[in-house]
NUFI-274643 format. One record per residue (C-alpha): x, y, z. Coordinates in steps of 0.001 Angstrom, whole numbers. Example, Ala and Ser with C-alpha at 12.3 -4.5 7.8 and 13.67 -1.06 7.14 Angstrom:
BEGIN
[[12300, -4500, 7800]] [[13670, -1060, 7140]] 
//
This chain:
BEGIN
[[20244, -82370, 76079]] [[21354, -82393, 79605]] [[21583, -80001, 82631]] [[23539, -77396, 82336]] [[25905, -75017, 84303]] [[23284, -71709, 84407]] [[26390, -69601, 83479]] [[26491, -70952, 80367]] [[23316, -72847, 79641]] [[23379, -73108, 75608]] [[21993, -75747, 73294]] [[22068, -76485, 70159]] [[20455, -78732, 67370]] [[20271, -79747, 64043]] [[17103, -80607, 62153]] [[16857, -83270, 59213]] [[13870, -84113, 57024]] [[12891, -88096, 57938]] [[15018, -90748, 56066]] [[13514, -93724, 54454]] [[13399, -95973, 57798]] [[12035, -93666, 60851]] [[11947, -96571, 63015]] [[15310, -97468, 62739]] [[16959, -98163, 66191]] [[19563, -95359, 65729]] [[20512, -92815, 63076]] [[23126, -93822, 61517]] [[26418, -91725, 60567]] [[25467, -91261, 56732]] [[22191, -91189, 57332]] [[22106, -88070, 58876]] [[25122, -86338, 57895]] [[25187, -87146, 54073]] [[23790, -83470, 53291]] [[25031, -81514, 55850]] [[27457, -78743, 55330]] [[27885, -75344, 56062]] [[24639, -73572, 57954]] [[23934, -69858, 58433]] [[21996, -67917, 60717]] [[20680, -64965, 62772]] [[18639, -64251, 65758]] [[16375, -61449, 65897]] [[18571, -59752, 68459]] [[22017, -60063, 66535]] [[23512, -63292, 67703]] [[25261, -64649, 64642]] [[26067, -68826, 64060]] [[28524, -69990, 61224]] [[29213, -73349, 61501]] [[29919, -76379, 58952]] [[29251, -80374, 59729]] [[31492, -82537, 58051]] [[31066, -85801, 56982]] [[33417, -87322, 59594]] [[31028, -86050, 62321]] [[33173, -83241, 63192]] [[31607, -79780, 63542]] [[33260, -76222, 64242]] [[32215, -72906, 63543]] [[31648, -69353, 64860]] [[29192, -67881, 67455]] [[28749, -64220, 67888]] [[26758, -63454, 71046]] [[26822, -60662, 73412]] [[29275, -58816, 71307]] [[31991, -60847, 70940]] [[32813, -63887, 68935]] [[32968, -67635, 70383]] [[34173, -70375, 68729]] [[32091, -74149, 68863]] [[33449, -77501, 68249]] [[33426, -80953, 68454]] [[32497, -83990, 67334]] [[28838, -85937, 66790]] [[28078, -89063, 68176]] [[25974, -91798, 66106]] [[23144, -90401, 67344]] [[23752, -87035, 66545]] [[24864, -85533, 69974]] [[27304, -83851, 71604]] [[28307, -82673, 75064]] [[31120, -79767, 74914]] [[31989, -76088, 75792]] [[31141, -72765, 73846]] [[34306, -70587, 75160]] [[34541, -71422, 78541]] [[30586, -72198, 78916]] [[29346, -75822, 79095]] [[27199, -76228, 75902]] [[24870, -79447, 74656]] [[24172, -80092, 71222]] [[22654, -82566, 69070]] [[21373, -83498, 65548]] [[17803, -84346, 65733]] [[15264, -85702, 63111]] [[11555, -83415, 62062]] [[9853, -82691, 59633]] [[10393, -78738, 58656]] [[13583, -80003, 56664]] [[17318, -78978, 57923]] [[18212, -76638, 59984]] [[20395, -75920, 63029]] [[19271, -74546, 65907]] [[21186, -72367, 68742]] [[19281, -71809, 72091]] [[20701, -70244, 74762]] [[18677, -68854, 78009]] [[15932, -68259, 75932]] [[17539, -67088, 72895]] [[17296, -68979, 70120]] [[19488, -68801, 66667]] [[18218, -70813, 63494]] [[20551, -71561, 60785]] [[19283, -72952, 57690]] [[22027, -74313, 54887]] [[23550, -72827, 52663]] [[22801, -73064, 48916]] [[24872, -76413, 47142]] [[27802, -74828, 45672]] [[26681, -76512, 42156]] [[23813, -74658, 41964]] [[22688, -72285, 39651]] [[20470, -69409, 40699]] [[18141, -67212, 38579]] [[19391, -64520, 41199]] [[23299, -64509, 39791]] [[24040, -60845, 38879]] [[24798, -57440, 39734]] [[22976, -55568, 42438]] [[22916, -51825, 43714]] [[21475, -51144, 47207]] [[20260, -48129, 49335]] [[20066, -48837, 53093]] [[17572, -46216, 54581]] [[16981, -45241, 57935]] [[13035, -46141, 59018]] [[13239, -42989, 61538]] [[13598, -39216, 61574]] [[15206, -38995, 65098]] [[17888, -35930, 64681]] [[20323, -37952, 66713]] [[20987, -40609, 63812]] [[22393, -40419, 60711]] [[19616, -38931, 57862]] [[20904, -39711, 54707]] [[20744, -43086, 52636]] [[23556, -45636, 52391]] [[24356, -47880, 49189]] [[26386, -50650, 48490]] [[26481, -53029, 45660]] [[26256, -56820, 45443]] [[27465, -59538, 43648]] [[25733, -63207, 43300]] [[27779, -65894, 41840]] [[26983, -69658, 41178]] [[26319, -71608, 44430]] [[24997, -68409, 46036]] [[28409, -66964, 46744]] [[27672, -63201, 47450]] [[29797, -60204, 48325]] [[28988, -56752, 49223]] [[30649, -53548, 49284]] [[29355, -49975, 50402]] [[29238, -47815, 52819]] [[26856, -46624, 55997]] [[25280, -43501, 55835]] [[27572, -42545, 58470]] [[30824, -42825, 55631]] [[31677, -46161, 57802]] [[33205, -49251, 55056]] [[30777, -52105, 54974]] [[32152, -55524, 54031]] [[30556, -58430, 53371]] [[30798, -61849, 52040]] [[28918, -65057, 52758]] [[26646, -67383, 50898]] [[22944, -67536, 50368]] [[21129, -70070, 52244]] [[17832, -71919, 51641]] [[14614, -72012, 53788]] [[12392, -75300, 54044]] [[10050, -73329, 51539]] [[13287, -73201, 48994]] [[12900, -69918, 49062]] [[16210, -67755, 49421]] [[17542, -65612, 52392]] [[20724, -63640, 52736]] [[21755, -63833, 56562]] [[23338, -60662, 56376]] [[26300, -60217, 59578]] [[28968, -58084, 59698]] [[31216, -56136, 62922]] [[31789, -52450, 62392]] [[33739, -49731, 64319]] [[36544, -52351, 65524]] [[34630, -54830, 66368]] [[31972, -52802, 68565]] [[29349, -52397, 66570]] [[27531, -54276, 64329]] [[25221, -54481, 61210]] [[22607, -57382, 60373]] [[19687, -58458, 59236]] [[17641, -61308, 57576]] [[17024, -60508, 53906]] [[14402, -61472, 51298]] [[15293, -62499, 47532]] [[12558, -62615, 44629]] [[13413, -62146, 40753]] [[15111, -59507, 40853]] [[15474, -57819, 44244]] [[16124, -58619, 47656]] [[15703, -56572, 50919]] [[14764, -56200, 54465]] [[15032, -54772, 57897]] [[18851, -54613, 59346]] [[20081, -52895, 62487]] [[22713, -50888, 62577]] [[24784, -50593, 66005]] [[27238, -47819, 66549]] [[29048, -47750, 70404]] [[30527, -44739, 72466]] [[33108, -43947, 71050]] [[36250, -41741, 73162]] [[37736, -40401, 70021]] [[35597, -39293, 66743]] [[33511, -36621, 64617]] [[30548, -38060, 63501]] [[27928, -39125, 65878]] [[30624, -40460, 68892]] [[27951, -40674, 71411]] [[26803, -44034, 69361]] [[23095, -45240, 68425]] [[20484, -48240, 67684]] [[18570, -47885, 64836]] [[16941, -50061, 61722]] [[17616, -49513, 58284]] [[15194, -51027, 55263]] [[17467, -52396, 52886]] [[16558, -52196, 49302]] [[18337, -53872, 46254]] [[17454, -54215, 42941]] [[19293, -55875, 40294]] [[21402, -53459, 37957]] [[21359, -53366, 33884]] [[23850, -50368, 32237]] [[22048, -48420, 29956]] [[23098, -49125, 26152]] [[24168, -45702, 24081]] [[21919, -43268, 23836]] [[19076, -44135, 26917]] [[19115, -43219, 30343]] [[19856, -45106, 33104]] [[16715, -44312, 35025]] [[13007, -43571, 33145]] [[11047, -41292, 35152]] [[6749, -41191, 34451]] [[7016, -37535, 33679]] [[9722, -37201, 31340]] [[13095, -36063, 31801]] [[12379, -33514, 34607]] [[14218, -34802, 38185]] [[13784, -33254, 41321]] [[16953, -32739, 43457]] [[17086, -32414, 47279]] [[19760, -32101, 50129]] [[18556, -32454, 53602]] [[20034, -32518, 57102]] [[23462, -32725, 58058]] [[23392, -28981, 60111]] [[21394, -27662, 57154]] [[19387, -24501, 57806]] [[16503, -26096, 55399]] [[16618, -28120, 52655]] [[18293, -27259, 49258]] [[15993, -28279, 46540]] [[17140, -28050, 42925]] [[14975, -29214, 39744]] [[17150, -30806, 36972]] [[17006, -33146, 34192]] [[18526, -36323, 33659]] [[19825, -36292, 29771]] [[20054, -39471, 27426]] [[24149, -39163, 27815]] [[22981, -39502, 31413]] [[24227, -36177, 32671]] [[22445, -34777, 35211]] [[21874, -30617, 34253]] [[20674, -28750, 37206]] [[18476, -26066, 36357]] [[17570, -22547, 37886]] [[20316, -20830, 40130]] [[21929, -23332, 41683]] [[23057, -21285, 44523]] [[24662, -24404, 46353]] [[26586, -25023, 42887]] [[25251, -28876, 43366]] [[26937, -31182, 40556]] [[25910, -34998, 39741]] [[28236, -37459, 38190]] [[26668, -40471, 37613]] [[28488, -43688, 36815]] [[26477, -45919, 34788]] [[29275, -48707, 34220]] [[28828, -49415, 38371]] [[25927, -47802, 39603]] [[27465, -45631, 41715]] [[27411, -41807, 41627]] [[29325, -39077, 43417]] [[28727, -35184, 43580]] [[29521, -31704, 45668]] [[27930, -29125, 46234]] [[29309, -25941, 48165]] [[27973, -25936, 52085]] [[25524, -22751, 52493]] [[27123, -22231, 56241]] [[30952, -21565, 55210]] [[30789, -22298, 51341]] [[33552, -25670, 51694]] [[32721, -28231, 49074]] [[31037, -31263, 50690]] [[31137, -34709, 48767]] [[28089, -36425, 47883]] [[27679, -40401, 47288]] [[25628, -42666, 46745]] [[23929, -45872, 44189]] [[21318, -45459, 41389]] [[17995, -47919, 41861]] [[16505, -48798, 38748]] [[13286, -49847, 40279]] [[11015, -49043, 38024]] [[7750, -48363, 40296]] [[10154, -46134, 42203]] [[13644, -45266, 40391]] [[16213, -42767, 42067]] [[19444, -41706, 42975]] [[19898, -41462, 46798]] [[22874, -41374, 48915]] [[24681, -39266, 51945]] [[26963, -36338, 52585]] [[29052, -35721, 55634]] [[29147, -32004, 56922]] [[31799, -30367, 57544]] [[33620, -30103, 61068]] [[32141, -27495, 63488]] [[33164, -27020, 67108]] [[34891, -31231, 66918]] [[31709, -32229, 65986]] [[29964, -32724, 62838]] [[26562, -33910, 60968]] [[25767, -36278, 57642]] [[22617, -35577, 55677]] [[20841, -36970, 52692]] [[21113, -36375, 49044]] [[17862, -37645, 46593]] [[17350, -37311, 42784]] [[13754, -38396, 42079]] [[10918, -37874, 39536]] [[9540, -34209, 40846]] [[6052, -34078, 42358]] [[3025, -34396, 40449]] [[1456, -31686, 39387]] [[-2677, -31026, 40669]] 
//
């Protein structure tokens, strides 16, 4: 890696498992690049890289760094190195040999992005299937949306993953990417997407288990000149929890609670003067019956085919009807229905709140 201008110091390396002849005088093109294809990765501060290295030694891809995309491209020489640019900045790239397996590393001013190879296109994975996801805030700051965002995700053969849903302020989320495989053979989903006309981001590295996946996401919304909800912007963390979703058979409830069919429903935040708590029942026909006076006329409808739900209630301050949306989460340890609502606009601004349907609190 040669010396570069201070304005755009960037070094990139691709570490590949040792070949059968480690003392070869030079690494041949075929030896170095036989396994190389698509590499995807994130840094802890939200920089993102997606690069493809071809058998002809050409590489190209995109780097998202400091709030904008830059193209990276070039042709590696026989030893796997290249000196060029990203954007208008000087850059140095290289293929080196390491014992940790394959990885693409990018370093700029002390910042590092590590990208791992995507799952083979021909791989069949146990993790293939359909999942429902909850995106929950980890903070209690009143300037942040307190509700739960939601999404559905589908994993296909070859590690292809698509994700679609909404954040807890109503912003649409849409991601199409691939799972990557770490040297430990565990699977990772480097989730990255831009929001708010490219000025904000949602990103995080998510780990897969047998029937679930999850991790921490960074959610950044910029200050906006126009807008109704959280116009001043924010930066916060979310906990994403995804679980494999299986529609129930006829006559069985979509969620099973330890105490039986009884459920506790709650609306909170969103400018409500106090939380609205109601008792209810989830029937075997997957209807939610709200018991008691139900002064807000809370209604919840479960779509057991998709794993999503929608509902409504009358906002107490002005009696306007407010919509609720979210997802059904089938984790047997913590089953729930969770989502968000957006309050009616008052004095040019609005707030968001949360909704949950869970097992009732245990009685002493």
